[in-house]
MDAnalysis code that builds the backbone (N, CA, C; Angstrom):
import MDAnalysis as mda
import numpy as np

u = mda.Universe.empty(198, n_residues=66, atom_resindex=np.repeat(np.arange(66), 3), trajectory=True)
u.add_TopologyAttr("name", ["N", "CA", "C"] * 66)
u.add_TopologyAttr("resid", np.arange(1, 67))
u.add_TopologyAttr("resname", ["MET", "LEU", "ASP", "LEU", "ASP", "ASN", "PRO", "VAL", "HIS", "ALA", "GLY", "GLY", "LEU", "LEU", "GLY", "VAL", "LEU", "VAL", "GLY", "LEU", "LEU", "LEU", "VAL", "ALA", "ILE", "ALA", "MET", "ASP", "MET", "ARG", "ARG", "LEU", "PRO", "ILE", "GLY", "ARG", "ILE", "LYS", "TRP", "VAL", "PRO", "TRP", "THR", "MET", "LEU", "THR", "ILE", "VAL", "LEU", "VAL", "LEU", "ALA", "VAL", "GLY", "LEU", "ALA", "ALA", "ARG", "THR", "LEU", "ALA", "GLN", "ASP", "LEU", "LEU", "ARG"])
u.atoms.positions = np.array([
    [-86.142, 59.839, -55.203],
    [-85.419, 60.710, -56.106],
    [-84.975, 59.906, -57.320],
    [-85.065, 60.498, -58.468],
    [-84.690, 59.844, -59.715],
    [-83.229, 60.140, -60.036],
    [-82.421, 59.099, -60.023],
    [-80.996, 59.228, -60.315],
    [-80.726, 58.511, -61.636],
    [-80.571, 59.254, -62.705],
    [-80.409, 58.636, -64.019],
    [-79.032, 58.016, -64.220],
    [-78.111, 58.216, -63.276],
    [-76.822, 57.526, -63.350],
    [-76.935, 56.082, -62.872],
    [-78.035, 55.763, -62.210],
    [-78.302, 54.406, -61.756],
    [-79.031, 53.662, -62.891],
    [-78.467, 52.570, -63.397],
    [-79.109, 51.857, -64.519],
    [-80.522, 51.361, -64.206],
    [-80.806, 51.056, -62.947],
    [-82.161, 50.607, -62.581],
    [-83.163, 51.742, -62.777],
    [-82.807, 52.936, -62.340],
    [-83.696, 54.081, -62.513],
    [-83.838, 54.452, -63.988],
    [-82.730, 54.420, -64.716],
    [-82.783, 54.746, -66.147],
    [-83.636, 53.721, -66.899],
    [-83.515, 52.453, -66.536],
    [-84.337, 51.419, -67.169],
    [-85.802, 51.561, -66.820],
    [-86.090, 51.928, -65.575],
    [-87.479, 52.171, -65.172],
    [-88.097, 53.334, -65.928],
    [-87.326, 54.402, -66.068],
    [-87.803, 55.559, -66.832],
    [-88.055, 55.180, -68.282],
    [-87.157, 54.400, -68.863],
    [-87.343, 53.954, -70.242],
    [-88.610, 53.112, -70.360],
    [-88.854, 52.238, -69.401],
    [-90.064, 51.420, -69.416],
    [-91.340, 52.250, -69.333],
    [-91.330, 53.242, -68.472],
    [-92.494, 54.129, -68.337],
    [-92.725, 54.896, -69.634],
    [-91.652, 55.406, -70.231],
    [-91.796, 56.172, -71.476],
    [-92.289, 55.294, -72.624],
    [-91.817, 54.058, -72.698],
    [-92.297, 53.151, -73.749],
    [-93.780, 52.861, -73.547],
    [-94.195, 52.656, -72.303],
    [-95.615, 52.437, -72.025],
    [-96.464, 53.636, -72.422],
    [-96.006, 54.834, -72.073],
    [-96.732, 56.046, -72.461],
    [-96.773, 56.211, -73.979],
    [-95.674, 55.841, -74.643],
    [-95.641, 55.927, -76.094],
    [-96.668, 54.989, -76.713],
    [-96.783, 53.781, -76.185],
    [-97.770, 52.837, -76.714],
    [-99.197, 53.338, -76.496],
    [-99.461, 53.945, -75.347],
    [-100.790, 54.520, -75.094],
    [-101.061, 55.661, -76.058],
    [-100.087, 56.535, -76.274],
    [-100.276, 57.672, -77.178],
    [-100.500, 57.197, -78.610],
    [-99.774, 56.158, -79.039],
    [-99.972, 55.630, -80.396],
    [-101.359, 55.019, -80.514],
    [-101.792, 54.277, -79.494],
    [-103.133, 53.675, -79.524],
    [-104.214, 54.746, -79.567],
    [-104.051, 55.814, -78.808],
    [-105.051, 56.887, -78.807],
    [-105.018, 57.668, -80.122],
    [-103.849, 57.757, -80.725],
    [-103.727, 58.470, -81.996],
    [-104.364, 57.675, -83.136],
    [-104.367, 56.345, -83.009],
    [-104.882, 55.505, -84.093],
    [-106.406, 55.367, -84.076],
    [-107.042, 55.635, -82.951],
    [-108.496, 55.413, -82.905],
    [-109.214, 56.443, -83.763],
    [-110.300, 56.003, -84.302],
    [-111.080, 56.888, -85.178],
    [-112.160, 57.585, -84.366],
    [-112.199, 58.891, -84.485],
    [-113.209, 59.655, -83.777],
    [-114.316, 60.049, -84.747],
    [-115.537, 60.121, -84.249],
    [-116.638, 60.542, -85.130],
    [-116.403, 61.962, -85.656],
    [-116.940, 62.229, -86.822],
    [-116.787, 63.565, -87.426],
    [-117.431, 64.601, -86.508],
    [-116.727, 65.658, -86.247],
    [-117.244, 66.735, -85.423],
    [-116.825, 66.634, -83.966],
    [-116.285, 65.502, -83.547],
    [-115.861, 65.366, -82.156],
    [-114.470, 65.971, -81.998],
    [-114.284, 66.673, -80.941],
    [-113.005, 67.367, -80.718],
    [-112.060, 66.445, -79.974],
    [-110.835, 66.382, -80.453],
    [-109.805, 65.651, -79.714],
    [-109.336, 66.563, -78.589],
    [-109.515, 66.116, -77.370],
    [-109.148, 66.946, -76.231],
    [-107.646, 66.956, -75.985],
    [-106.962, 65.898, -76.370],
    [-105.519, 65.828, -76.168],
    [-104.852, 65.653, -77.530],
    [-103.854, 66.447, -77.823],
    [-103.172, 66.307, -79.119],
    [-102.248, 65.087, -79.119],
    [-102.821, 63.902, -79.344],
    [-102.075, 62.653, -79.226],
    [-100.917, 62.591, -80.212],
    [-101.054, 63.203, -81.382],
    [-99.974, 63.170, -82.357],
    [-98.745, 63.900, -81.829],
    [-98.947, 65.041, -81.216],
    [-97.823, 65.792, -80.658],
    [-97.203, 65.027, -79.492],
    [-98.034, 64.411, -78.659],
    [-97.507, 63.594, -77.563],
    [-96.680, 62.430, -78.105],
    [-97.140, 61.821, -79.186],
    [-96.409, 60.702, -79.776],
    [-95.038, 61.155, -80.259],
    [-94.975, 62.292, -80.909],
    [-93.700, 62.807, -81.415],
    [-92.753, 63.112, -80.261],
    [-93.252, 63.752, -79.221],
    [-92.414, 64.097, -78.072],
    [-91.944, 62.826, -77.359],
    [-92.839, 61.834, -77.226],
    [-92.458, 60.601, -76.547],
    [-91.447, 59.792, -77.348],
    [-91.508, 59.835, -78.669],
    [-90.493, 59.146, -79.484],
    [-89.117, 59.741, -79.190],
    [-89.048, 61.050, -79.116],
    [-87.776, 61.698, -78.796],
    [-87.328, 61.371, -77.367],
    [-88.267, 61.370, -76.424],
    [-87.935, 61.079, -75.028],
    [-87.456, 59.641, -74.866],
    [-88.069, 58.699, -75.587],
    [-87.635, 57.304, -75.511],
    [-86.215, 57.169, -76.047],
    [-85.909, 57.863, -77.117],
    [-84.554, 57.828, -77.667],
    [-83.529, 58.373, -76.681],
    [-83.851, 59.471, -76.024],
    [-82.921, 60.048, -75.046],
    [-82.765, 59.147, -73.827],
    [-83.868, 58.551, -73.357],
    [-83.785, 57.660, -72.200],
    [-82.994, 56.398, -72.547],
    [-83.175, 55.881, -73.759],
    [-82.418, 54.694, -74.180],
    [-80.935, 55.015, -74.288],
    [-80.604, 56.205, -74.766],
    [-79.200, 56.609, -74.854],
    [-78.575, 56.727, -73.469],
    [-79.317, 57.291, -72.529],
    [-78.827, 57.410, -71.159],
    [-78.612, 56.039, -70.532],
    [-79.555, 55.127, -70.755],
    [-79.417, 53.778, -70.220],
    [-78.215, 53.071, -70.838],
    [-78.017, 53.238, -72.138],
    [-76.876, 52.613, -72.794],
    [-75.558, 53.157, -72.252],
    [-75.506, 54.455, -72.027],
    [-74.302, 55.059, -71.457],
    [-74.031, 54.528, -70.054],
    [-75.105, 54.372, -69.266],
    [-74.932, 53.849, -67.904],
    [-74.446, 52.415, -67.914],
    [-74.944, 51.609, -68.837],
    [-74.570, 50.208, -68.879],
    [-73.159, 50.000, -69.441],
    [-72.699, 50.915, -70.289],
    [-71.378, 50.769, -70.885],
    [-70.255, 51.342, -70.020],
    [-70.606, 52.034, -68.953],
    [-69.580, 52.595, -68.066],
    [-68.967, 51.541, -67.210],
])
């Protein structure tokens, strides 16, 4: 079970989100040949993950400052 009040769990979640963000940025930066369809909207994933990383970092900071 994920307990975000536990700093270890919050830090783990932040680590996973940062890793996913790096993958999404790498996939967004690659050049695809003209006419090839992007199956996953990496730009939208990148935007959502930036927001999720910010929220997870805020939660971790709150847990550590308590």
